[in-house]
KEKE-3310 file (N, C-alpha, C; in steps of 0.2 Angstrom, whole numbers, plus 5000, padded with zeros to 4 digits):
npx = (5382:5389:5402:5418:5433:5448:5458:5475:5482:5496:5501:5496:5495:5493:5482:5472:5469:5456:5460:5471:5478:5474:5461:5444:5436:5443:5442:5436:5426:5416:5425:5435:5446:5459:5469:5486:5492:5506:5514:5522:5527:5542:5545:5541:5545:5558:5574:5572:5563:5548:5549:5546:5535:5527:5525:5517:5506:5501:5497:5487:5478:5474:5468:5457:5450:5446:5438:5428:5422:5430:5435:5446:5463:5472:5485:5492:5505:5518:5530:5527:5528:5538:5533:5522:5521:5521:5509:5499:5499:5493:5480:5463:5459:5462:5477:5485:5497:5505:5509:5520:5518:5513:5524:5529:5519:5517:5529:5528:5518:5524:5533:5545:5553:5563:5555:5550:5551:5543:5545:5542:5554:5569:5582:5578:5572:5576:5586:5580:5567:5563:5565:5556:5545:5545:5553:5569:5582:5589:5579:5571:5570:5574:5567:5565:5555:5562:5569:5561:5553:5540:5533:5541:5540:5526:5523:5533:5538:5540:5525:5520:5525:5521:5513:5497:5489:5490:5497:5489:5492:5505:5511:5508:5516:5529:5529:5527:5539:5549:5545:5548:5562:5566:5562:5571:5584:5582:5578:5574:5563:5548:5536:5528:5528:5520:5526:5522:5508:5503:5504:5495:5484:5490:5492:5487:5492:5506:5506:5503:5514:5525:5522:5520:5513:5505:5505:5497:5494:5480:5476:5480:5471:5460:5462:5459:5446:5437:5433)
npy = (4617:4606:4594:4592:4585:4594:4595:4599:4602:4597:4606:4598:4587:4574:4559:4556:4542:4532:4530:4537:4551:4563:4561:4563:4553:4544:4545:4544:4553:4566:4576:4590:4597:4608:4616:4621:4634:4633:4625:4613:4596:4595:4606:4603:4590:4588:4590:4599:4614:4620:4634:4651:4658:4647:4640:4650:4650:4637:4638:4649:4642:4632:4639:4645:4634:4630:4641:4638:4627:4616:4602:4595:4596:4590:4583:4581:4577:4570:4576:4588:4587:4595:4608:4605:4608:4623:4626:4619:4626:4638:4636:4632:4618:4600:4596:4586:4583:4574:4557:4553:4558:4548:4541:4541:4535:4522:4517:4515:4505:4494:4491:4499:4494:4496:4505:4505:4516:4520:4531:4544:4549:4544:4550:4563:4564:4570:4570:4580:4581:4568:4570:4581:4574:4568:4558:4549:4549:4536:4528:4524:4515:4518:4518:4522:4528:4534:4529:4522:4521:4523:4528:4540:4547:4550:4555:4563:4572:4588:4598:4600:4589:4578:4562:4560:4549:4532:4516:4506:4493:4491:4502:4497:4486:4492:4499:4489:4482:4491:4491:4478:4478:4487:4479:4468:4475:4479:4469:4469:4478:4482:4487:4497:4513:4524:4538:4545:4553:4547:4534:4526:4519:4506:4500:4488:4479:4480:4476:4462:4458:4460:4456:4464:4476:4491:4508:4524:4541:4541:4533:4540:4551:4544:4541:4552:4552:4560:4571)
npz = (5796:5785:5789:5783:5775:5772:5758:5754:5739:5728:5713:5699:5685:5683:5683:5698:5705:5714:5731:5730:5739:5734:5729:5732:5735:5742:5755:5772:5776:5768:5756:5751:5738:5737:5726:5726:5718:5707:5715:5711:5709:5708:5715:5728:5732:5738:5747:5762:5766:5757:5746:5753:5748:5743:5755:5761:5752:5754:5767:5766:5758:5767:5777:5770:5767:5780:5783:5775:5782:5784:5794:5796:5790:5777:5766:5749:5748:5756:5759:5764:5778:5783:5785:5793:5807:5807:5799:5806:5818:5815:5814:5819:5818:5817:5809:5797:5787:5782:5779:5786:5799:5806:5810:5824:5831:5825:5827:5841:5841:5836:5846:5846:5837:5821:5808:5791:5778:5763:5750:5739:5734:5739:5739:5741:5753:5767:5783:5791:5788:5793:5806:5808:5808:5821:5825:5825:5812:5814:5818:5807:5791:5774:5758:5741:5726:5716:5706:5698:5682:5677:5688:5691:5679:5679:5692:5697:5688:5680:5679:5666:5659:5665:5665:5657:5658:5666:5667:5679:5684:5680:5688:5701:5701:5700:5712:5722:5719:5724:5737:5741:5739:5749:5760:5758:5759:5772:5783:5796:5798:5805:5801:5788:5782:5771:5763:5752:5744:5733:5734:5742:5735:5732:5744:5750:5741:5744:5757:5755:5748:5756:5769:5780:5791:5784:5782:5779:5774:5773:5783:5794:5793:5796:5809:5816:5823:5830:5823)
capx = (5387:5392:5409:5422:5441:5451:5464:5479:5485:5501:5498:5499:5490:5492:5476:5472:5464:5453:5465:5476:5476:5470:5454:5440:5433:5448:5442:5430:5421:5416:5431:5436:5453:5461:5476:5490:5495:5514:5517:5523:5531:5549:5546:5540:5548:5565:5576:5571:5556:5547:5550:5542:5529:5523:5522:5511:5501:5498:5494:5481:5473:5471:5463:5451:5446:5443:5433:5422:5420:5434:5436:5453:5467:5477:5488:5493:5512:5521:5536:5525:5530:5543:5529:5517:5520:5519:5503:5495:5499:5490:5473:5459:5457:5468:5481:5489:5499:5510:5509:5526:5516:5511:5530:5530:5513:5518:5535:5525:5514:5529:5538:5551:5558:5563:5550:5552:5547:5543:5544:5543:5561:5574:5587:5576:5569:5582:5585:5576:5560:5561:5565:5550:5539:5545:5557:5576:5584:5590:5572:5568:5574:5570:5568:5561:5553:5565:5572:5555:5552:5533:5532:5544:5537:5519:5521:5539:5540:5536:5517:5519:5528:5518:5508:5490:5486:5496:5495:5489:5495:5513:5513:5508:5522:5535:5528:5529:5546:5552:5544:5552:5569:5566:5562:5578:5589:5581:5573:5572:5558:5542:5530:5530:5524:5520:5526:5519:5500:5501:5505:5490:5481:5494:5494:5485:5497:5512:5505:5503:5520:5530:5519:5521:5507:5507:5501:5497:5490:5473:5475:5481:5465:5454:5463:5455:5439:5432:5432)
capy = (4616:4599:4594:4589:4585:4599:4592:4603:4598:4600:4608:4593:4585:4566:4557:4554:4537:4531:4528:4543:4556:4569:4559:4564:4547:4540:4547:4542:4559:4571:4580:4595:4598:4615:4616:4627:4636:4634:4620:4607:4591:4596:4612:4601:4584:4590:4591:4605:4617:4623:4641:4654:4659:4641:4639:4655:4647:4631:4641:4652:4637:4629:4644:4646:4627:4630:4646:4635:4622:4610:4599:4592:4598:4585:4585:4575:4576:4569:4581:4594:4587:4601:4614:4603:4612:4629:4627:4617:4631:4643:4634:4629:4611:4596:4596:4580:4585:4569:4550:4553:4560:4542:4537:4539:4530:4516:4514:4512:4499:4489:4490:4502:4492:4500:4506:4506:4522:4520:4538:4546:4550:4543:4555:4570:4564:4571:4569:4585:4579:4563:4573:4584:4569:4566:4552:4551:4545:4529:4524:4522:4513:4522:4517:4527:4527:4539:4525:4518:4525:4525:4532:4546:4551:4551:4559:4568:4576:4595:4597:4599:4583:4572:4558:4561:4542:4527:4509:4505:4487:4492:4506:4493:4482:4496:4500:4482:4480:4495:4489:4472:4480:4490:4473:4465:4479:4480:4464:4470:4483:4479:4490:4502:4520:4527:4545:4549:4552:4543:4526:4522:4514:4500:4498:4481:4475:4480:4471:4455:4456:4461:4453:4469:4481:4497:4514:4530:4547:4540:4530:4546:4555:4540:4541:4558:4550:4564:4577)
capz = (5790:5785:5790:5777:5776:5767:5755:5751:5734:5723:5706:5695:5680:5682:5686:5705:5706:5720:5735:5730:5744:5731:5726:5737:5736:5746:5762:5776:5776:5762:5756:5746:5736:5735:5723:5728:5711:5707:5720:5707:5712:5709:5720:5735:5733:5738:5754:5765:5766:5751:5746:5758:5745:5743:5762:5762:5748:5758:5773:5764:5756:5773:5781:5766:5768:5787:5783:5772:5786:5785:5801:5796:5784:5775:5760:5744:5748:5763:5760:5768:5785:5785:5787:5797:5813:5806:5797:5811:5824:5813:5812:5824:5817:5817:5803:5796:5781:5779:5782:5791:5805:5809:5812:5831:5833:5822:5831:5848:5839:5835:5851:5845:5831:5815:5803:5784:5775:5756:5749:5732:5732:5745:5739:5743:5760:5771:5790:5794:5787:5797:5813:5809:5810:5828:5826:5822:5806:5816:5819:5801:5785:5769:5751:5736:5720:5711:5700:5694:5677:5677:5694:5691:5674:5681:5698:5700:5683:5680:5677:5659:5657:5668:5661:5658:5660:5667:5668:5686:5685:5680:5693:5706:5700:5702:5719:5726:5718:5728:5744:5742:5739:5756:5764:5757:5762:5780:5785:5802:5798:5807:5797:5782:5782:5765:5763:5746:5744:5727:5735:5746:5731:5732:5751:5751:5737:5748:5763:5753:5745:5761:5775:5785:5791:5780:5785:5774:5776:5774:5790:5798:5793:5799:5816:5819:5823:5833:5819)
cpx = (5390:5399:5412:5430:5443:5457:5469:5483:5490:5497:5501:5493:5489:5485:5477:5467:5461:5459:5471:5474:5473:5464:5450:5436:5437:5447:5435:5425:5421:5423:5431:5444:5454:5469:5480:5494:5503:5517:5518:5527:5538:5550:5545:5544:5556:5567:5576:5564:5555:5548:5545:5535:5524:5520:5516:5505:5497:5494:5487:5476:5470:5466:5457:5447:5443:5437:5427:5419:5424:5435:5443:5456:5472:5480:5489:5501:5515:5527:5534:5526:5534:5539:5523:5516:5518:5512:5498:5494:5495:5482:5470:5457:5463:5471:5486:5491:5503:5508:5515:5524:5514:5518:5530:5525:5515:5524:5533:5522:5518:5534:5545:5556:5558:5557:5552:5548:5548:5541:5545:5550:5566:5579:5585:5573:5575:5581:5581:5569:5558:5561:5559:5544:5539:5549:5564:5578:5586:5584:5569:5573:5570:5572:5563:5560:5557:5568:5567:5553:5545:5531:5535:5541:5530:5519:5527:5541:5537:5529:5516:5521:5525:5513:5501:5486:5492:5492:5495:5492:5503:5515:5513:5514:5528:5535:5530:5536:5550:5551:5548:5559:5570:5567:5569:5583:5589:5576:5570:5566:5551:5535:5532:5525:5525:5520:5522:5511:5498:5501:5500:5486:5484:5496:5493:5490:5504:5512:5506:5510:5525:5528:5521:5515:5510:5502:5502:5494:5483:5471:5476:5475:5460:5456:5460:5448:5434:5430:5425)
cpy = (4609:4599:4590:4589:4590:4596:4598:4599:4601:4602:4603:4591:4578:4564:4554:4548:4536:4528:4533:4548:4562:4567:4560:4558:4542:4541:4545:4547:4562:4575:4585:4596:4606:4614:4622:4629:4636:4629:4614:4602:4592:4602:4609:4595:4585:4590:4598:4608:4619:4631:4645:4656:4653:4640:4644:4652:4642:4634:4645:4648:4634:4633:4645:4640:4627:4635:4643:4629:4616:4608:4596:4594:4592:4587:4579:4574:4576:4573:4587:4593:4592:4607:4612:4607:4619:4630:4625:4622:4637:4642:4631:4622:4607:4596:4590:4581:4579:4562:4549:4555:4554:4538:4536:4534:4523:4513:4511:4506:4493:4488:4493:4499:4496:4500:4508:4512:4521:4527:4539:4546:4549:4548:4562:4570:4564:4570:4574:4584:4573:4566:4577:4580:4566:4560:4554:4547:4538:4525:4521:4519:4515:4519:4521:4525:4531:4535:4521:4523:4527:4530:4539:4550:4553:4557:4564:4573:4583:4594:4596:4593:4577:4568:4559:4554:4538:4521:4507:4498:4487:4497:4501:4488:4486:4497:4494:4480:4484:4493:4483:4474:4483:4484:4469:4468:4479:4475:4465:4475:4479:4481:4495:4507:4523:4535:4548:4547:4549:4536:4523:4517:4507:4497:4491:4477:4474:4476:4464:4453:4456:4457:4458:4474:4488:4502:4520:4536:4546:4537:4535:4550:4551:4540:4547:4557:4555:4570:4577)
cpz = (5791:5785:5784:5779:5770:5765:5752:5745:5730:5717:5701:5690:5679:5685:5693:5706:5713:5725:5735:5735:5741:5728:5732:5739:5740:5753:5766:5777:5769:5762:5750:5744:5735:5733:5725:5721:5712:5711:5716:5711:5713:5714:5727:5737:5733:5746:5756:5764:5759:5752:5750:5754:5744:5750:5763:5758:5751:5764:5771:5762:5762:5776:5777:5767:5775:5787:5780:5776:5787:5792:5802:5790:5783:5769:5755:5744:5755:5764:5764:5775:5787:5787:5791:5803:5812:5804:5803:5817:5822:5812:5818:5824:5817:5810:5803:5789:5778:5783:5787:5798:5809:5812:5820:5834:5831:5826:5838:5846:5838:5840:5850:5840:5825:5811:5796:5782:5767:5754:5741:5730:5739:5745:5741:5750:5765:5778:5793:5793:5792:5805:5814:5810:5817:5829:5823:5816:5808:5817:5813:5796:5779:5762:5747:5730:5714:5705:5696:5689:5676:5682:5693:5685:5675:5686:5700:5694:5684:5677:5670:5656:5660:5664:5662:5660:5662:5668:5676:5688:5685:5686:5700:5706:5702:5710:5724:5725:5723:5735:5746:5743:5746:5761:5764:5760:5770:5782:5792:5803:5800:5804:5792:5783:5775:5765:5758:5746:5738:5728:5739:5741:5731:5739:5752:5747:5741:5754:5761:5751:5751:5768:5781:5785:5787:5782:5780:5777:5776:5780:5795:5799:5797:5807:5820:5819:5826:5829:5815)
residu = (MET:ALA:ARG:PHE:ILE:GLY:ILE:LEU:SER:LEU:ASP:THR:ARG:PHE:PRO:ARG:ILE:VAL:GLY:ASP:ALA:GLY:ASN:VAL:GLU:SER:TYR:HIS:LEU:PRO:ALA:ARG:VAL:ARG:VAL:VAL:PRO:GLY:ALA:GLY:SER:PRO:ASP:ILE:VAL:LYS:ASP:GLY:ARG:PRO:ALA:PRO:GLU:LEU:VAL:ALA:GLY:PHE:ARG:ASP:ALA:ALA:HIS:ALA:LEU:VAL:ASP:GLU:GLY:ALA:CYS:LEU:ILE:THR:SER:THR:CYS:GLY:PHE:LEU:ILE:THR:VAL:GLN:ARG:ASP:ILE:ALA:ALA:SER:LEU:PRO:VAL:PRO:VAL:LEU:LEU:SER:GLY:LEU:SER:LEU:LEU:PRO:THR:VAL:ARG:GLN:MET:VAL:GLY:GLY:ARG:PRO:VAL:GLY:VAL:LEU:THR:ALA:SER:ALA:THR:ALA:LEU:GLY:PRO:ASP:ALA:ILE:ARG:ALA:ALA:GLY:VAL:THR:PRO:ASP:ASP:VAL:ARG:ILE:ALA:GLY:MET:GLN:ASP:SER:PRO:LEU:PHE:THR:GLY:THR:PHE:LEU:ALA:PRO:LYS:THR:SER:GLN:ARG:ALA:THR:PHE:ASP:THR:ALA:GLU:MET:GLN:ARG:GLU:VAL:CYS:GLU:SER:ALA:LEU:ALA:LEU:LEU:ARG:ALA:SER:PRO:GLU:ILE:ALA:ALA:ILE:VAL:LEU:GLU:CYS:GLY:ASN:LEU:PRO:PRO:TYR:ALA:GLU:ALA:ILE:ARG:ALA:ALA:THR:ALA:ARG:PRO:VAL:PHE:SER:ILE:LEU:ASP:ALA:ALA:ARG:LEU:VAL:GLY:GLY:VAL)
# end
């Protein structure tokens, strides 16, 4: 059986361009996407764990992908860090649901200096999510995309209101603007971790704008080189 990466996806309608965690072409191995019905952006991008029935939906989807031959389970939304341990404990393959899983490793890589987190919503990313990633809130500096109109209208709106298309150049401008705001507010950050699975298409632009190394869920997936 050919190995592949299994991707747990939120239930959305916006386009997932190459580089997005929900596009199979973004990965170093073949990949398959499993959408979890009812798991919309507003249901997951919030402070705290998803509703129990949604957690069960993600767990069931992960098991189905493993039964089909998945060698690694990942996801399109970094807020699933809150259920990372629960789902990983139930599966026989590695599980990396969030770019935030990289935070302990990245902190080691930069000698314990603060790490910036660029998230879909800084107001929704609470301290419990940071602790679930294996670091403390004092270890990170957070900025979000919640005030960026194109980003929020595309990725954070309810499914029926999400944009069916978007201007990638304008999206990149918004993302880089938020990354630079993070750097201005916290110039001490030594690296940036992208929480959101919609942000990796702009990782190179963020690196160029901030002169900081940038890490995402795609980098986390590549680290599992033995799968």
